[in-house]
N, C-alpha and C positions, 0 to 999 in steps of 0.2 A: 261698349265701359265694362263689365265684368273681365273682360280678355284681357286688358289694360290691369285693371286690380290684380287680376291672377299674376298676369306679368310682374307688376312691380313688390307683390310678393312674396315672387319667386325671386327675386332681385333679392331685395333685402334678407330672405332667408340663407340665400345664397352666401351671402357677404356676411353676413352672422357666423355661419359654420364657419368661411374661410376666416373669419374675426380670433376665433372659439381658438383655431387649428395653430392659428400663426402664436397667438397670445401664449397656450400649452406649448409649443417648441421656443420662445421666448424664456420659459420660466424652468429651464434645466434637461430639456426631453432631449434637444440639439448637444445641450455638454455631457452626456452623458457615452461619447463616443471617446471626448477625450479622458475620461475616467479620474482616479487622484494624480493630481501635479507634485512633482519634489521642486524646492527651489532651485533644481539645476534646470528643467522645464521651464520656468518662471523666468530663471534669466535673473535670479534676485536672489540675495541672501535670506535666510532666515529670520524673521521680524519675533521682538515680541507678540503676545496676545495681548489686545487691551484687555487689561483689569476690565472686574463687574461683581457686583453683589445683586441677583436674586431670592426670592424667598424660594420655594418648594413645596410642594402639595401640602405639607403639614405648615407651612409659615416659617419653617425655618429658616431664617438667612443661611443662603452659600455663597463664599467668594469664591473666585477659580482661582488667585494665586495663592488660595490657602491648600492647592494642590501641589505646586511644585513636590518635585522630586517623586510623579506620576507621569504617564506620559496619558495625556486627556485627548477623548473623541468627543470636540462640545458639535450637538447635533440639530439643525431648528428644524421645527416639526410643528404641523397644524394635523387635528381630526378628519379636516376634514378633505385633506390631500391625498389621493391613493397612492403615491410614491412613497407617501412619508409612511404607509399603513402597510405598502409590502416591507420595506425595512425592518420595521418595528422587533421583527421575531430575532434578526439577525445582530439588534443591538443588543437584545434578552444574551444572544450569544456570547458577546463579546464583553458586558458587562458579567457575566457568571466562572464564564472561564478567564477572564483577562484578570483579573483580581492576583491569583498566583504570579502574572507575567508584568504587575505593579503597571495595568491598565485602570484608568477611571472613565469613566461613561458621562454624559452628562449631556440631558436631552433638555430643550430648552422651546419650550411652546410658545410659540406665537401669540398670549391669550388676549392680544389686542382686536383679533382678527376674529378669534371665538364666540361663539355664542353664550358660553357661558363657562367659568372656572369648573364647576361641579360636572360638565360632558366632558372637561379632559380629566379630570378625575374617575369619571364615569369608565369610560374608556382605558384608560390605564387598568383600574383594579379587573373590570371585565376580563380583561386580557392576558391577566396573570404577570403583568412585567415591574419587573423590582428594581431599575435603574433609575439614580437622578432623577425628576422629574421639575425642571425650573420653571416657572413664569413669568414670562416677558409682556406685562397687564398693559405698558405703554408704547411699547415696541421699541424702544430706546437701547437694548444691544442686540436688537436685529439691526438696526442702522446703522450704528457702531460697529457694527461687522460687515456693512454693504451686502448683506443680504436680500438676492434679489431673486432668489426661483428656491424651491426646497424640494424636497429638502435639502438642507449644504448642511457640508459638516466639515470644521476644522481638525484638522489633530496635530497635538503640539507635544512637543517634546520635554523632559526631566525638567528642564529650563524654563519650559514656560513659552519656545517658540513655536511658532507656525510653520508647520514642517511640510503639511500638504494638507492642498484644499481639494473638496468633492461636490458640485452640484449634483443631486442626481440619487436616487439609492444605491445603497452597496451592494455587491451581489454576492452569495457560499463564497465567491474563491478571494475575493477583495479582502471579507472579515479572518478567515483561514488565512492570508497571509497576515496580516495588521497582530494575529496570535501568536505568527512564528518565531 
């Protein structure tokens, strides 16, 4: 009987490991090979990004349409996402250096999946990040944008049109290309 229990436990553990591996692969890891996509690659024209209003960490309401006239990078993330943490310093570089090139970085924390807003604030403060962090408490903007894996980014032109999308973390090279 003990041998059967060990075999069943082994099968269950193997199934759990395979399931976790599959889940991570479907949440963006395999999409990293695709990188950013342009409308030409998507075979569709640029579409205007859906407008939204979310509070920032200080409670101030931020509206996407108020950013018209700037290039905007919208980035969906959480504090528990390893890939998100990996790219945060690069988003900080885009935020700092991109101001002179008419860039606005808007990060959207999927707060509905966080332990608390304070944890988000502590993470941002402890890492010295200064880019805007918007809080999606109900997950409504995350759903509006159809985010399935994180980090997920949408790049908008000055007219508010989505011109590129990306699932997975940015590389240094990709951020440098955006800053050109």
